[in-house]
C-alpha positions in Angstrom: 80.8 -46.8 -60.7 77.7 -48.3 -62.2 76.6 -51.9 -62.3 75.0 -53.9 -65.1 71.9 -55.7 -63.9 71.4 -59.1 -65.3 68.3 -61.1 -64.3 68.2 -64.9 -64.5 65.0 -66.9 -64.3 64.1 -69.0 -61.3 66.5 -69.2 -58.5 69.6 -67.8 -60.4 68.5 -64.2 -60.5 71.6 -62.1 -59.5 73.7 -59.1 -60.4 76.8 -59.1 -62.6 79.4 -56.4 -61.9 80.8 -54.2 -64.6 84.6 -54.7 -64.4 86.8 -53.1 -66.9 90.3 -54.3 -68.0 91.8 -51.3 -66.1 90.0 -51.9 -62.8 92.5 -52.8 -60.1 91.9 -56.0 -58.2 90.9 -56.1 -54.5 94.4 -57.4 -53.5 96.2 -54.6 -55.3 94.0 -52.0 -53.7 94.5 -53.5 -50.2 98.3 -53.5 -50.8 98.3 -49.8 -51.9 96.2 -48.9 -48.8 98.7 -50.6 -46.5 101.6 -48.6 -47.9 100.2 -45.1 -48.0 99.9 -42.5 -45.2 98.4 -39.7 -47.3 94.8 -39.0 -46.1 93.5 -38.2 -49.5 95.0 -41.3 -51.1 93.7 -43.5 -48.1 90.2 -42.2 -48.5 90.2 -42.6 -52.2 91.4 -46.2 -51.9 88.8 -47.0 -49.2 86.0 -45.8 -51.5 87.4 -47.9 -54.4 87.5 -50.9 -52.1 83.9 -50.3 -51.2 83.0 -50.3 -54.9 85.1 -53.4 -55.6 83.3 -55.4 -52.8 79.8 -54.4 -53.7 79.0 -57.6 -55.5 81.7 -59.8 -53.8 80.9 -59.3 -50.1 78.3 -56.6 -49.4 78.9 -56.9 -45.6 82.4 -55.4 -46.0 81.2 -52.3 -48.0 79.8 -50.3 -45.1 83.1 -50.7 -43.1 85.2 -49.2 -46.0 82.8 -46.3 -46.4 82.8 -45.5 -42.7 86.6 -45.7 -42.6 86.8 -43.2 -45.4 84.2 -40.9 -43.8 86.3 -41.0 -40.5 89.3 -39.5 -42.2 88.5 -35.8 -41.6 91.3 -34.5 -43.9 89.7 -36.4 -46.7 86.0 -36.2 -45.9 86.0 -32.4 -45.6 87.4 -31.9 -49.1 84.9 -30.4 -51.6 82.6 -33.0 -53.2 83.7 -35.9 -51.0 80.5 -35.9 -48.9 78.5 -36.3 -52.1 80.6 -39.4 -53.1 80.1 -40.9 -49.6 76.3 -40.3 -49.6 76.1 -41.8 -53.1 77.8 -45.0 -51.9 75.6 -45.3 -48.8 72.6 -45.2 -51.2 74.2 -47.9 -53.5 74.8 -50.0 -50.4 71.2 -49.8 -49.3 70.1 -50.8 -52.8 72.4 -53.8 -52.8 71.0 -54.8 -49.4 67.5 -54.7 -51.0 66.5 -51.8 -48.7 64.8 -50.0 -51.5 63.0 -47.4 -49.5 66.2 -46.4 -47.7 68.0 -46.2 -51.0 65.2 -44.2 -52.6 65.3 -41.7 -49.6 69.1 -41.2 -49.8 69.1 -40.6 -53.6 66.0 -38.4 -53.6 67.4 -36.2 -50.8 70.6 -35.9 -52.7 68.8 -34.6 -55.7 66.6 -32.2 -53.7 69.5 -30.6 -51.8 72.2 -30.2 -54.4 72.7 -27.5 -57.0 72.9 -29.2 -60.3 75.0 -26.3 -61.7 77.8 -26.8 -59.1 77.6 -30.5 -58.1 80.0 -33.0 -59.8 78.2 -34.0 -63.0 79.7 -37.6 -62.8 78.1 -38.1 -59.3 74.9 -36.5 -60.4 74.5 -38.8 -63.4 75.4 -41.8 -61.2 72.7 -40.9 -58.6 70.1 -40.5 -61.3 71.1 -43.9 -62.7 70.9 -45.6 -59.3 67.5 -43.9 -58.4 66.2 -45.0 -61.8 67.1 -48.7 -61.0 65.6 -48.4 -57.5 62.3 -47.1 -58.9 62.3 -49.9 -61.4 62.7 -52.5 -58.7 59.8 -50.8 -56.8 57.6 -51.0 -59.8 57.5 -47.3 -60.5 58.4 -47.7 -64.1 57.6 -44.2 -65.5 59.8 -42.6 -62.9 62.5 -45.1 -63.5 62.6 -44.4 -67.3 62.6 -40.6 -66.5 65.6 -40.8 -64.2 67.5 -43.2 -66.4 67.1 -41.0 -69.5 68.3 -38.0 -67.5 71.4 -39.9 -66.5 71.9 -41.0 -70.1 71.7 -37.4 -71.4 74.3 -36.2 -68.9 76.6 -39.1 -69.8 76.2 -38.3 -73.5 77.2 -34.7 -72.9 80.2 -35.9 -70.9 81.0 -38.5 -73.6 81.0 -41.3 -71.0 80.0 -44.0 -73.4 80.4 -46.8 -70.9 77.7 -45.2 -68.7 75.5 -44.6 -71.7 75.7 -48.4 -72.3 74.9 -49.1 -68.7 71.7 -47.1 -68.9 70.8 -48.9 -72.2 71.1 -52.2 -70.3 68.8 -50.9 -67.6 66.2 -49.7 -70.1 66.5 -53.1 -71.9 65.6 -54.8 -68.6 62.5 -52.6 -68.3 61.3 -53.4 -71.8 62.0 -57.1 -71.2 59.9 -57.1 -68.1 57.1 -55.4 -70.0 57.2 -58.1 -72.7 58.6 -55.7 -75.3 61.3 -58.2 -76.3 62.4 -56.7 -79.6 62.9 -53.3 -78.0 64.9 -54.9 -75.2 67.2 -56.6 -77.6 67.8 -53.3 -79.4 69.0 -51.7 -76.2 71.2 -54.7 -75.3 72.8 -54.7 -78.8 73.5 -51.0 -78.6 75.2 -51.5 -75.2 77.2 -54.5 -76.5 78.7 -52.4 -79.4 79.9 -49.7 -76.9 81.4 -52.3 -74.6 83.0 -54.1 -77.5 84.7 -50.9 -78.7 86.2 -50.5 -75.2 87.1 -54.3 -75.0 85.0 -54.6 -71.7 84.5 -58.3 -72.0 82.7 -58.8 -68.7 80.2 -56.2 -69.8 79.9 -57.7 -73.2 79.1 -61.1 -71.6 76.4 -59.3 -69.5 74.6 -58.1 -72.6 74.8 -61.5 -74.2 73.3 -63.0 -71.0 70.5 -60.5 -71.0 69.7 -61.5 -74.6 69.8 -65.2 -73.6 67.2 -64.4 -70.8 64.9 -62.7 -73.4 65.1 -65.8 -75.6 64.3 -68.0 -72.6 61.2 -65.9 -71.8 60.2 -66.3 -75.5 60.8 -70.1 -75.1 63.5 -69.9 -77.8 65.6 -72.3 -75.8 68.1 -73.3 -78.6 68.8 -69.6 -79.3 69.2 -68.9 -75.6 71.6 -71.8 -75.2 73.7 -70.5 -78.0 73.9 -67.1 -76.3 74.9 -68.7 -73.0 77.8 -70.5 -74.8 78.7 -67.2 -76.5 79.0 -65.6 -73.0 81.2 -68.4 -71.8 83.5 -67.9 -74.9 83.7 -64.1 -74.3 84.6 -64.5 -70.6 87.0 -67.5 -70.8 90.1 -65.3 -70.6 88.9 -63.1 -67.7 90.8 -63.3 -64.4 87.5 -63.4 -62.5 85.8 -65.8 -64.8 84.5 -68.2 -62.1 81.8 -65.8 -61.0 80.6 -65.4 -64.6 80.7 -69.2 -65.2 78.8 -69.9 -62.0 76.1 -67.5 -63.1 75.9 -68.9 -66.6 75.7 -72.5 -65.4 73.0 -71.6 -63.0 70.9 -70.0 -65.8 71.6 -73.0 -68.1 70.4 -75.3 -65.4 67.2 -73.3 -65.1 66.8 -73.4 -68.9 67.1 -77.2 -68.9 64.6 -77.4 -66.0 62.1 -75.5 -68.1 62.6 -77.9 -71.0 62.2 -80.9 -68.6 65.8 -82.0 -69.3 66.3 -82.5 -65.6 69.5 -84.6 -65.7 71.2 -81.7 -67.6 69.6 -79.2 -65.2 71.2 -81.2 -62.3 74.6 -81.3 -64.0 74.8 -77.6 -64.6 73.4 -76.7 -61.1 76.2 -78.9 -59.7 78.8 -77.1 -61.8 77.6 -73.8 -60.6 77.9 -74.9 -57.0 81.4 -76.3 -57.5 82.6 -73.0 -58.8 81.1 -71.1 -55.9 81.7 -73.4 -52.9 85.2 -72.2 -52.1 84.7 -68.4 -52.1 81.1 -67.4 -52.5 78.9 -66.2 -49.6 76.1 -68.2 -48.0 73.4 -66.6 -50.1 75.1 -67.6 -53.4 75.9 -71.1 -52.2 72.3 -71.6 -51.0 71.0 -70.4 -54.4 73.1 -73.0 -56.2 72.1 -75.8 -53.8 68.4 -74.9 -54.2 68.9 -75.6 -57.9 70.4 -79.0 -57.1 67.6 -79.8 -54.7 64.8 -78.9 -57.1 66.4 -81.0 -59.8 66.6 -84.0 -57.5 62.9 -83.4 -56.6 61.9 -83.5 -60.3 63.9 -86.7 -60.7 62.0 -88.2 -57.7 65.3 -88.6 -55.8 63.6 -87.3 -52.7 66.2 -88.4 -50.1 69.0 -86.7 -52.0 66.9 -83.6 -52.4 66.2 -83.5 -48.6 69.9 -84.1 -47.9 70.8 -81.1 -50.1 68.3 -78.9 -48.1 70.0 -80.0 -44.9 73.3 -78.8 -46.5 71.6 -75.5 -47.2 70.5 -75.2 -43.6 74.1 -75.8 -42.4 75.4 -73.2 -44.9 73.2 -70.4 -43.7 72.8 -71.3 -40.0 75.5 -68.8 -38.8 74.3 -66.0 -41.1 71.8 -63.4 -39.8 68.9 -62.4 -42.1 68.7 -64.2 -45.4 64.9 -64.4 -44.9 64.3 -64.7 -48.7 66.7 -67.7 -48.9 64.9 -69.3 -45.9 61.5 -68.6 -47.5 62.6 -70.4 -50.7 64.2 -73.2 -48.7 60.9 -74.1 -47.0 59.0 -73.7 -50.3 61.3 -76.3 -51.9 60.9 -78.5 -48.8 57.1 -78.3 -49.1 57.3 -79.3 -52.8 59.6 -82.2 -52.1 57.5 -83.6 -49.3 54.3 -83.2 -51.3 55.8 -85.1 -54.3 57.1 -87.8 -51.9 53.6 -88.2 -50.5 54.5 -87.1 -47.0 51.6 -84.8 -46.4 52.3 -84.2 -42.7 55.8 -82.9 -43.4 54.5 -80.9 -46.3 52.1 -79.1 -44.1 54.8 -78.4 -41.5 57.0 -77.0 -44.3 54.2 -74.8 -45.5 53.8 -73.4 -42.0 57.5 -72.5 -41.8 57.3 -71.0 -45.3 54.4 -68.8 -44.2 56.4 -67.6 -41.2 59.2 -66.3 -43.4 56.9 -65.2 -46.2 54.9 -63.0 -43.7 58.1 -61.8 -41.9 59.6 -60.4 -45.1 56.5 -58.3 -45.8 55.2 -57.5 -42.3 58.5 -56.0 -41.1 58.7 -53.5 -43.9 54.9 -52.7 -43.7 55.0 -52.2 -39.9 58.0 -49.9 -40.2 56.4 -47.8 -42.9 53.1 -47.5 -41.1 54.8 -46.3 -37.9 56.9 -43.8 -39.8 53.9 -42.5 -41.7 51.8 -42.1 -38.5 54.7 -40.3 -36.7 55.3 -38.0 -39.7 51.6 -37.2 -40.0 51.2 -36.4 -36.2 54.4 -34.2 -36.3 53.3 -32.2 -39.2 49.8 -31.6 -37.7 51.3 -30.5 -34.4 53.8 -28.1 -36.1 50.9 -26.5 -38.0 48.9 -26.0 -34.8 52.0 -24.4 -33.1 52.5 -22.1 -36.0 48.9 -20.9 -35.9 49.1 -20.3 -32.1 52.3 -18.4 -32.5 50.7 -16.2 -35.1 47.7 -15.5 -32.9 50.0 -14.6 -29.9 52.1 -12.2 -32.1 49.0 -10.5 -33.4 47.6 -10.0 -29.9 50.9 -8.6 -28.7 51.0 -6.2 -31.6 47.5 -4.9 -30.8 48.4 -4.3 -27.1 51.5 -2.4 -27.9 49.5 -0.2 -30.4 47.0 0.6 -27.6 49.7 1.8 -25.2 51.5 3.9 -27.8 48.7 6.0 -29.4 51.3 8.4 -30.6 52.8 5.8 -32.8 49.6 4.3 -34.0 50.2 4.9 -37.7 53.7 3.6 -37.6 52.7 0.7 -35.4 49.8 -0.1 -37.7 52.0 -0.1 -40.7 54.6 -2.3 -39.0 51.8 -4.6 -37.8 50.3 -5.0 -41.3 53.8 -5.6 -42.7 54.6 -8.2 -40.0 51.3 -9.9 -40.5 51.6 -9.9 -44.2 55.1 -11.4 -43.9 54.0 -14.0 -41.4 50.9 -14.9 -43.4 53.0 -15.3 -46.5 55.5 -17.5 -44.6 52.6 -19.5 -43.1 51.1 -19.9 -46.6 54.4 -21.2 -48.0 54.9 -23.5 -45.1 51.3 -24.7 -45.2 51.7 -25.5 -48.9 54.9 -27.5 -48.2 53.2 -29.3 -45.3 50.1 -30.1 -47.5 52.5 -31.7 -50.0 54.0 -33.8 -47.3 50.6 -34.8 -45.9 49.3 -35.7 -49.4 52.3 -37.8 -50.0 51.7 -39.5 -46.6 48.1 -40.2 -47.5 49.2 -41.7 -50.8 51.6 -43.9 -49.0 48.8 -45.0 -46.6 46.7 -45.7 -49.6 49.5 -48.1 -50.9 49.7 -49.7 -47.5 45.9 -50.3 -47.4 46.1 -51.9 -50.8 48.9 -54.1 -49.6 46.8 -55.2 -46.6 43.9 -56.2 -48.9 46.5 -58.0 -51.1 47.8 -59.9 -48.1 44.3 -60.8 -46.9 43.5 -62.1 -50.4 46.7 -64.1 -50.5 46.1 -65.6 -47.0 42.5 -66.5 -48.0 43.9 -68.1 -51.2 46.4 -70.0 -49.2 43.6 -71.4 -46.9 41.7 -72.4 -50.0 44.8 -74.2 -51.3 45.2 -76.0 -48.0 41.6 -77.2 -48.1 42.3 -78.4 -51.7 45.4 -80.2 -50.5 43.5 -81.8 -47.6 40.7 -83.0 -50.0 43.2 -85.1 -52.0 43.6 -87.4 -49.0 39.8 -87.8 -48.2 37.6 -90.4 -49.8 34.4 -89.7 -47.9 31.9 -88.0 -50.3 30.2 -85.8 -47.7 33.5 -84.7 -46.3 34.8 -83.9 -49.8 31.6 -81.9 -50.5 32.1 -79.9 -47.2 35.7 -79.1 -48.1 34.7 -78.0 -51.6 31.9 -75.8 -50.1 34.5 -74.3 -47.7 36.9 -73.6 -50.6 34.1 -71.8 -52.5 33.2 -69.7 -49.4 36.8 -68.7 -48.8 37.3 -67.9 -52.5 34.2 -65.6 -52.5 35.8 -63.5 -49.8 39.2 -63.6 -51.5 37.7 -62.2 -54.7 36.3 -59.2 -52.7 39.8 -58.3 -51.3 41.3 -58.8 -54.8 38.7 -56.3 -56.2 39.6 -53.8 -53.4 43.3 -53.6 -54.1 42.9 -53.6 -57.9 40.4 -50.8 -58.0 40.7 -47.1 -57.2 38.1 -47.3 -54.4 39.6 -49.1 -51.4 36.3 -49.4 -49.4 33.8 -50.3 -52.1 33.3 -53.2 -54.5 31.7 -52.9 -58.0 29.1 -55.7 -57.6 28.5 -56.7 -61.2 32.2 -57.4 -61.9 32.4 -59.2 -58.5 29.4 -61.4 -59.3 30.7 -62.4 -62.7 34.1 -63.5 -61.2 32.3 -65.3 -58.3 29.9 -67.3 -60.4 32.5 -68.1 -63.0 34.6 -69.5 -60.2 31.7 -71.7 -59.1 31.1 -72.9 -62.6 34.7 -74.0 -62.8 34.5 -75.6 -59.3 31.6 -77.8 -60.3 33.0 -78.6 -63.8 30.1 -77.0 -65.8 30.7 -77.4 -69.5 30.3 -74.5 -71.9 26.6 -74.3 -73.0 25.4 -76.7 -70.3 23.9 -74.0 -68.0 23.0 -70.6 -69.2 23.7 -67.7 -66.8 21.4 -64.6 -66.9 22.7 -61.7 -64.9 20.7 -58.5 -64.2 22.8 -56.4 -61.9 22.4 -52.7 -61.3 25.6 -50.5 -61.4 26.1 -50.6 -57.7 29.3 -49.9 -55.7 28.7 -51.4 -52.2 30.7 -51.1 -49.0 32.8 -54.2 -48.2 30.7 -54.9 -45.0 27.6 -55.3 -47.3 29.3 -57.2 -50.1 30.8 -60.0 -47.9 27.4 -61.3 -46.6 25.7 -60.8 -50.0 28.6 -62.6 -51.7 28.4 -65.6 -49.4 24.6 -65.8 -49.8 24.9 -65.8 -53.6 27.7 -68.4 -53.3 25.4 -70.7 -51.3 22.4 -70.3 -53.6 24.2 -70.7 -56.9 26.2 -73.7 -55.4 22.9 -75.4 -54.4 21.4 -74.8 -57.9 24.5 -76.3 -59.6 24.5 -79.3 -57.3 20.7 -80.2 -57.2 18.7 -78.3 -59.8 19.8 -80.0 -62.9 20.5 -83.6 -61.9 18.3 -85.2 -64.6 18.5 -82.3 -67.1 21.0 -81.8 -70.0 20.7 -78.0 -70.0 19.4 -75.3 -67.7 19.4 -71.7 -66.8 20.3 -69.8 -63.6 19.3 -66.2 -63.2 20.9 -63.8 -60.7 19.5 -60.4 -60.2 20.4 -57.5 -57.8 18.4 -54.2 -58.1 17.8 -51.2 -55.9 14.1 -50.8 -55.5 12.4 -48.2 -53.2 15.4 -47.8 -50.9 16.0 -51.6 -50.7 18.2 -54.1 -52.5 16.3 -56.9 -54.1 18.4 -60.1 -54.6 16.9 -62.9 -56.6 18.5 -66.3 -57.5 16.4 -68.6 -59.6 16.7 -71.7 -61.8 14.5 -73.7 -64.2 15.6 -77.0 -62.7 13.7 -79.8 -61.1 12.6 -77.7 -58.1 12.6 -78.8 -54.5 10.1 -80.8 -52.5 8.8 -80.1 -49.0 10.8 -83.0 -47.7 14.0 -81.7 -49.4 13.3 -78.2 -48.1 13.2 -79.6 -44.6 16.6 -81.2 -45.1 18.0 -78.0 -46.7 16.7 -75.9 -43.7 19.0 -77.9 -41.4 22.1 -77.6 -43.5 25.1 -75.4 -42.6 24.7 -73.3 -45.8 21.0 -72.5 -45.0 21.9 -71.5 -41.5 24.6 -69.3 -42.8 22.1 -67.6 -45.1 19.7 -67.0 -42.2 22.6 -65.4 -40.1 23.4 -63.0 -42.9 19.7 -62.4 -43.6 19.4 -61.1 -40.0 22.6 -59.1 -40.4 21.3 -57.4 -43.5 17.8 -56.9 -42.0 16.3 -58.8 -44.9 13.3 -61.0 -45.6 13.6 -64.3 -47.5 11.0 -65.9 -49.8 11.4 -69.3 -51.5 9.0 -70.4 -54.3 8.9 -73.6 -56.3 7.4 -73.1 -59.7 9.1 -74.5 -62.8 12.3 -74.6 -60.7 13.3 -72.8 -57.5 13.4 -69.1 -56.9 14.8 -67.3 -53.9 14.1 -63.6 -53.4 15.6 -61.5 -50.6 14.7 -57.9 -49.9 17.6 -56.3 -48.1 16.9 -53.3 -45.8 20.4 -52.6 -44.4 23.1 -51.8 -46.9 25.6 -49.1 -47.6 26.7 -47.7 -51.0 30.1 -46.1 -51.7 30.5 -43.1 -53.9 
C-alpha cells in the first residue's frame, strides 16, 4: 500500500495517508483478527493492521509485523517474506531512518529475481526506494526508481499506484522550483483519484497544489485550494486528521502574510482537532504553531506557557529530538523578542545540544560502520591471497613427490590456479566496488564535517553579533566586529571545502572575492566608494596554508577600510597574491592617507598586528610595510603547500 506525500510549509510538514473508500477501519480489522483462528487469515490481517497504523501510530506497526512474522504457517508461504521485508523498510522510512530503509529496499532489489517476484511488491519497493532517495537528496536516482515503479503499475493497470508516483514526481519538481510541471503531475493524479472516487487522495492533490501556490506567494489562490480540500473531505469518516492538517497549513499561510491573529486562530483549531487522539509529535507541532503566533503578537507570557505545555506533552516520550530542537529554537526567538537576552542564550545552548545530537548520532554510526566494513574487506582480501599462496606451494610439493604424474599434476595445477585466479579476480572486483563505495561515503562524511564546522563558526559569529547589540562601548563593539570578521573568514574556507570537489584545497581567488566582499558589507562600503583591484594567480592551496593567509588578508583589508580613507570620498585597495621563484608574494595596498610613525607604533601593539606576526612566523615569511601615497604591505611566504 502506497502513501501520498504532502508537504506543508513551516511546522506543519507531514504525511497524508491514502485511504480508499473500500479500506477497512482499524476497529473492523481488530474485530476480524479476534474472531479468526486460521494462520493465513491472522497473518494477512496483522499486515493490514500494520499498514493501517503507519500514519496513525507508528510505534504499533513493528509489533504487528513481528506478530505476523512469528506465525510460521503464514510466514513460510511463498512471497510472504517479501511482504514482511517490504513493510520493515516502510517502517524504517516512516521513523525517518532513511539509511536503514535504503539498505532494506536496495538489498531486496539485489537479491530477488524480477521474473519470479510478485510484481505488485516489486513496484511498491521501487516506489518506496524512490521516495527514500528523494528525501536523501539523491534526486536522479529517485526519479529513476519512481519511473520504473510507474511503468510496472501501468502494465498492471494499477491506476491508483500510477497516480501515487505522479504525486511523488510532482513533489520533486516542486522542490526544484519547477512549479508548472509539478502542478501537471498533481492534476494528472487528481483525475485518476476522482475517477475512483478516492476523496482523501483527491484532497491530497489539492493540498499539494495549495503548497505550490504558497511557495509562489499566490496566497489567495492557495487559500481557495485549502477550502476546496476541506469541501472534498467533509464527508470522510476520518476527516479530523485532514482538517487538522489543512488548518495547520492555513495557519502557516496567514503567518507568511503577517495576518497573525488568523494564524493563531487556525493553529488553535488544528490543536483542538488533534488533542484528543493525536500522538505527542503531532500535538507538539500544533502547539508550536500557537506559540510562534503568540510570539509575533508580542504575547510573550502566553507563548512561554504554550512551550511549557509542549514540554509536558513530550516529557514521557523517548526520542522526538527534532521536536525538542524546534521547541528550543522557538524559545530562543521568544526570549530574544522579549528582550531577555540571558534566557535567549540559554535556549540557544539547549537548541545546539539537540541540533548536534540529531546529526552527530547518525554521522558517528556511519563512520564506525564504514571503518569496520573497510577493515573487514581488507583482511578478507589478505586471507584470500595467503590461501592462494599456500595452495600453490602445496601443489608444487605434491608434483615433486609424484614425478610419474608430473604432466597430469601440472595440468591440474594450472587448471586449479586458473580457476582460483578467476575466482580471486571476480571477488577482488566485487571488493573494489565495495571499497570504492565506502570511500565515496567517507567523502560525504568529510563534506558533512566541513559543513558542520562552517555552521558552528557561523553560529559563533551570530552570537558575537547578538552580544554586540547590548554593548555601547565603541572599542568593545569594534573588537566584537573584528572577531566576527575573523570567524567569518574561517567559515568561508570550510564552506568552499564542502562545496568544491577538492576536500583539502581551496581555490584562493574565489575565496578572496567572498572574504573581501564580506568585509565591504561589514563596514558598510557603498558601491563605487572604494575600488577593489584583485591580482590573484590561479592557486589551489592546502587548508593549513589558506587559514593563516586568509586571516592576514582579513586584518590588512579591515585596517585599510577603517583608517585609510577617513577624509577621502573615494579610494582604491589592491590585493595581490602571486607565486614568484618558489615563494608566494602577498601584497595589500591602498591609496589612502597613509600611516605615521606614531600610528605605526600603536598598530604594532594591536591584537591584529600581533596575530599577523604569529602567522608570519608560521608561514616562514618576511614582512615589509611602506608608506608612499598610501600604505603598502608586502609579505613573501616561504612555507606553503599547493593541492593538485
